C-alpha positions as CSV (number, residue, x, y, z in Angstrom):
1,M,-40.4,-17.2,69.5
2,I,-40.5,-17.1,65.7
3,F,-43.5,-19.0,64.3
4,V,-43.5,-20.2,60.7
5,S,-46.8,-21.7,59.5
6,D,-45.3,-23.9,56.7
7,A,-42.0,-25.7,55.9
8,I,-40.9,-27.8,53.0
9,I,-39.0,-31.0,52.8
10,A,-37.7,-31.5,49.3
11,C,-35.7,-33.8,47.2
12,Q,-32.5,-32.2,45.9
13,T,-33.4,-33.6,42.4
14,L,-36.1,-30.9,42.1
15,H,-33.9,-28.0,43.3
16,D,-34.2,-25.9,40.2
17,E,-37.9,-26.6,39.7
18,L,-38.9,-25.7,43.3
19,N,-36.8,-22.6,43.3
20,L,-38.5,-21.5,40.1
21,A,-41.9,-22.3,41.6
22,M,-41.1,-20.2,44.7
23,H,-39.9,-17.3,42.5
24,E,-43.1,-17.4,40.4
25,T,-45.5,-17.7,43.3
26,G,-43.7,-15.5,45.8
27,C,-44.1,-18.2,48.4
28,R,-40.8,-18.8,50.2
29,P,-41.2,-21.1,53.2
30,P,-38.0,-22.5,54.6
31,V,-36.8,-25.6,52.7
32,I,-35.0,-28.7,54.0
33,W,-33.1,-30.3,51.1
34,V,-32.6,-34.0,51.2
35,E,-29.9,-35.7,49.0
36,S,-31.3,-37.6,46.0
37,D,-29.2,-40.6,47.0
38,Y,-31.8,-41.6,49.6
39,H,-34.1,-42.6,46.7
40,N,-32.0,-45.7,46.2
41,D,-33.4,-47.3,49.4
42,P,-37.0,-46.5,50.4
43,N,-36.3,-47.6,54.0
44,Q,-33.4,-45.2,54.3
45,L,-35.5,-42.4,52.6
46,R,-38.4,-43.0,55.1
47,A,-36.0,-42.9,58.1
48,K,-34.4,-39.7,56.8
49,L,-37.7,-38.0,56.2
50,Q,-39.0,-39.0,59.6
51,E,-35.9,-37.5,61.2
52,E,-36.5,-34.2,59.4
53,I,-40.2,-34.2,60.4
54,D,-39.3,-34.8,64.0
55,S,-36.8,-32.0,64.0
56,L,-39.3,-29.3,63.0
57,K,-41.0,-27.2,65.7
58,N,-43.7,-24.6,65.8
59,I,-45.2,-25.1,62.4
60,D,-48.6,-26.0,61.1
61,N,-47.8,-27.8,57.8
62,I,-44.9,-29.7,56.2
63,L,-45.1,-29.6,52.4
64,F,-43.4,-32.6,50.7
65,V,-41.7,-32.2,47.3
66,Y,-42.0,-36.0,46.9
67,G,-44.4,-38.5,45.5
68,C,-44.8,-42.0,46.8
69,C,-41.3,-42.7,45.7
70,G,-41.1,-46.5,45.9
71,N,-43.3,-46.4,49.1
72,G,-40.6,-44.4,50.8
73,L,-43.3,-42.1,52.3
74,V,-45.6,-44.8,53.4
75,G,-45.4,-45.2,57.2
76,L,-44.3,-41.6,57.9
77,K,-45.7,-40.2,61.2
78,A,-47.0,-36.7,61.3
79,S,-45.3,-36.1,64.7
80,T,-44.9,-32.4,64.6
81,A,-47.3,-31.0,62.0
82,N,-49.8,-31.8,59.3
83,L,-48.1,-33.5,56.3
84,I,-49.2,-32.3,52.8
85,I,-48.0,-34.7,50.0
86,P,-48.7,-34.7,46.3
87,K,-50.6,-37.8,45.1
88,T,-48.0,-38.8,42.5
89,E,-45.9,-41.9,42.1
90,D,-42.6,-40.0,42.1
91,C,-40.8,-36.8,41.1
92,I,-41.1,-37.7,37.4
93,S,-44.9,-37.8,37.6
94,M,-44.8,-34.4,39.3
95,V,-43.1,-32.6,36.4
96,L,-44.7,-34.6,33.5
97,S,-48.3,-34.6,34.6
98,R,-50.9,-32.2,33.4
99,P,-53.7,-30.6,35.4
100,D,-56.9,-32.6,35.4
101,E,-55.3,-35.4,33.4
102,K,-54.5,-38.9,34.4
103,F,-50.7,-39.4,34.2
104,E,-49.6,-42.3,32.0
105,R,-46.0,-43.3,32.5
106,H,-44.0,-43.8,29.4
107,K,-42.8,-47.4,29.2
108,Q,-39.3,-48.6,28.6
109,T,-38.0,-45.1,29.4
110,Y,-35.2,-43.9,31.6
111,F,-36.0,-40.3,32.7
112,L,-33.5,-37.5,32.9
113,T,-33.6,-34.0,34.4
114,K,-30.8,-31.7,35.3
115,G,-31.2,-32.4,39.0
116,W,-31.1,-36.2,38.5
117,M,-28.1,-35.9,36.2
118,E,-26.2,-34.0,38.9
119,G,-26.8,-36.5,41.6
120,S,-23.7,-38.1,43.2
121,K,-25.0,-41.6,42.3
122,S,-26.6,-40.8,38.9
123,I,-26.2,-43.1,35.9
124,F,-23.6,-40.7,34.5
125,V,-21.4,-41.0,37.6
126,E,-21.9,-44.8,37.5
127,Y,-20.8,-44.9,33.9
128,E,-17.7,-42.9,34.5
129,H,-16.7,-45.1,37.5
130,A,-17.2,-48.2,35.4
131,L,-15.1,-46.8,32.6
132,K,-12.2,-46.2,34.9
133,R,-12.5,-49.6,36.5
134,Y,-13.4,-51.9,33.6
135,G,-12.6,-50.0,30.4
136,E,-14.9,-49.0,27.5
137,K,-15.7,-52.4,26.1
138,R,-16.7,-54.1,29.3
139,T,-18.5,-51.0,30.6
140,K,-20.7,-51.0,27.5
141,R,-21.6,-54.7,28.0
142,L,-22.4,-54.0,31.7
143,F,-24.7,-51.1,30.8
144,E,-26.4,-53.1,28.0
145,V,-27.4,-55.6,30.7
146,M,-28.3,-53.0,33.3
147,L,-30.5,-51.1,30.8
148,K,-32.0,-54.1,28.9
149,H,-35.6,-53.1,29.9
150,Y,-35.1,-49.6,28.6
151,H,-35.4,-48.4,25.0
152,Y,-35.2,-44.6,25.6
153,F,-33.6,-41.9,27.6
154,M,-36.1,-39.0,28.0
155,L,-34.7,-35.6,28.8
156,I,-37.4,-33.5,30.4
157,D,-37.5,-29.8,29.8
158,T,-39.1,-28.5,33.0
159,G,-38.4,-24.8,32.1
160,A,-36.3,-24.5,35.2
161,Y,-32.9,-24.8,33.5
162,N,-31.2,-24.4,30.2
163,L,-31.7,-27.6,28.3
164,E,-28.5,-27.1,26.3
165,D,-26.5,-27.5,29.4
166,C,-27.7,-31.1,29.7
167,L,-28.1,-32.1,26.1
168,R,-24.5,-33.0,25.1
169,K,-24.1,-35.1,28.2
170,A,-27.4,-36.9,27.5
171,E,-26.5,-37.5,23.9
172,E,-23.2,-39.0,24.7
173,L,-24.7,-41.4,27.2
174,A,-27.4,-42.4,24.7
175,Q,-24.8,-43.1,22.1
176,N,-22.6,-45.2,24.5
177,T,-25.6,-47.3,25.7
178,A,-27.4,-47.6,22.3
179,L,-30.6,-46.1,23.7
180,E,-32.6,-43.5,21.8
181,L,-32.7,-40.0,23.3
182,V,-36.1,-38.2,23.2
183,M,-37.3,-34.9,24.6
184,A,-40.4,-34.1,26.6
185,K,-41.9,-30.9,27.8
186,G,-42.4,-30.8,31.6
187,D,-44.1,-28.3,33.9
188,I,-43.9,-26.9,37.4
189,W,-47.7,-26.4,37.9
190,F,-47.8,-29.1,40.6
191,L,-45.1,-27.5,42.6
192,K,-46.7,-24.1,42.4
193,K,-50.0,-25.6,43.6
194,L,-48.2,-27.3,46.5
195,L,-47.0,-23.9,47.5
196,T,-50.3,-22.0,47.1
197,G,-53.0,-24.6,47.5
198,P,-55.8,-25.5,47.3
199,Y,-55.1,-28.9,48.7
200,D,-57.7,-30.8,46.7
201,E,-57.7,-34.3,45.2
202,D,-54.2,-33.7,43.9
203,F,-52.8,-34.0,47.5
204,C,-53.2,-35.9,50.6
205,V,-53.3,-34.1,54.0
206,V,-52.3,-36.3,56.9
207,P,-53.2,-34.5,60.2
208,K,-50.8,-34.1,63.0
209,G,-50.7,-37.4,64.9
210,G,-51.6,-39.5,61.9
211,T,-49.5,-41.9,59.8
212,V,-49.2,-42.0,56.0
213,S,-50.8,-45.0,54.4
214,I,-50.7,-46.1,50.7
215,T,-54.4,-45.1,50.4
216,H,-53.6,-41.6,51.5
217,L,-51.4,-41.3,48.4
218,G,-54.4,-42.4,46.2
219,L,-53.0,-45.9,45.5
220,A,-54.8,-49.1,46.3
221,H,-51.6,-51.1,46.8
222,T,-47.9,-50.7,47.2
223,V,-46.0,-49.4,44.2
224,P,-42.8,-51.0,43.0
225,A,-39.8,-48.6,42.9
226,H,-39.2,-47.4,39.4
227,Q,-36.1,-45.5,38.3
228,A,-34.9,-43.9,41.5
229,I,-36.1,-40.3,41.0
């Protein structure tokens, strides 16, 4: 019997970032990738993650490349191993936060990364579908309403991909939706720490047999779902 001490369950959105973190740390536990579309419904996300937890055998720890993600991780049962989860609201917090600093989320901002832009239900895909169905004029009106609470698109440079590959596409969407495109420098330190430890106040560790609660994630109450990433 082959025994692996750790396994990872990761959101496809952070595929490039996790692969870079594994390369830089030399830590390469097996990874189960979960489609980013599950972010659209926290209940579906929870059910999918539980299914993956239950399927794993003969391991000590399951490392999650997820934050709270609209409470999608609250209620997960550590049925097969210890669960190690970053204490972050979502994937955006994970790549924008800084060590030993409280993360303050930018307001009125729609966040973009390469992984999010490539999702099968990303805003880019939605815009193209709307163009084909409604035409340019009506599509622009629809997206003006949909994005009325946003003033900015923020393209995050996590260092895991060539920013130029995303820039033209982001600029085009910003122009079509009348939002301002801004850039931000991200980092993969949180993912590297998830791979290597130590599992200190930046993480919650739910022992085998336990259940994830909102307080495990360092939050006093449930968190409303932000942009689905």
